[in-house]
C-alpha positions in Angstrom: 89.5 103.9 110.8 91.5 102.2 108.1 94.9 101.0 109.0 97.6 100.2 106.4 101.0 98.6 106.7 104.5 99.9 105.9 104.6 98.4 102.5 101.3 100.0 101.4 102.2 103.4 102.8 105.7 103.3 101.2 104.0 102.7 97.8 101.5 105.5 98.4 104.2 108.0 99.4 106.8 106.6 96.9 109.5 106.2 99.5 111.4 103.2 100.8 110.0 101.2 103.7 113.3 101.8 105.6 112.6 105.5 105.5 109.2 104.9 107.1 110.8 102.7 109.8 113.2 105.5 110.5 110.5 108.1 110.8 108.5 105.8 113.1 111.6 105.4 115.4 112.1 109.2 115.4 108.4 109.9 116.0 108.1 111.9 112.8 105.0 110.3 111.5 101.8 109.3 113.2 101.6 105.5 113.6 100.3 102.6 115.8 102.3 99.7 117.2 100.2 96.6 117.4 101.2 94.1 120.2 103.3 96.9 121.7 107.0 96.9 122.2 109.8 97.3 119.7 108.8 94.3 117.7 105.1 95.3 117.4 103.6 95.5 113.9 103.5 99.1 112.7 100.3 100.4 111.1 99.1 103.8 109.9 95.7 105.4 109.9 95.3 106.8 106.3 93.2 109.7 107.5 95.9 110.7 110.0 98.5 110.4 107.3 96.5 112.7 105.1 96.3 115.3 107.9 100.0 114.9 108.6 100.9 115.4 104.9 99.1 118.7 104.9 101.4 119.9 107.6 104.4 119.0 105.4 103.5 121.4 102.7 106.0 124.0 101.8 104.6 127.3 100.4 106.6 127.9 97.2 106.2 131.6 97.3 107.5 131.9 100.9 110.3 129.3 100.2 111.6 131.1 97.1 112.2 134.4 98.9 115.6 135.2 100.4 114.1 135.2 103.9 112.5 131.7 103.4 115.6 129.9 102.2 118.1 128.3 104.5 121.5 130.0 104.3 124.1 128.3 102.1 127.2 127.0 103.6 129.8 129.9 103.3 127.2 132.6 103.1 124.6 133.9 100.6 125.7 134.3 96.9 
C-alpha cells in the first residue's frame, strides 16, 4: 500500500488542497487519518483513489441524452 498526502493528490487530480479537505470532511473520498481525531494527518491509498475515480466516470452517451441530463431551472428548453 502506498500512501500519499493531500498536496501530492491535489497535484495528481489538478484540484486545490482545500477541495480535498472538504471531500475528506464530507466522506466523499477514501482516506486515512493518521494519529486519529480531527487533527490527524490525512493520507490516501493511491490504489483506492484509482478505484474511486473509476466510480466517478460519467458516460458521455448517457449524459448527453434528454433523460440523462438534469432538468434546467425553469424547465427544459
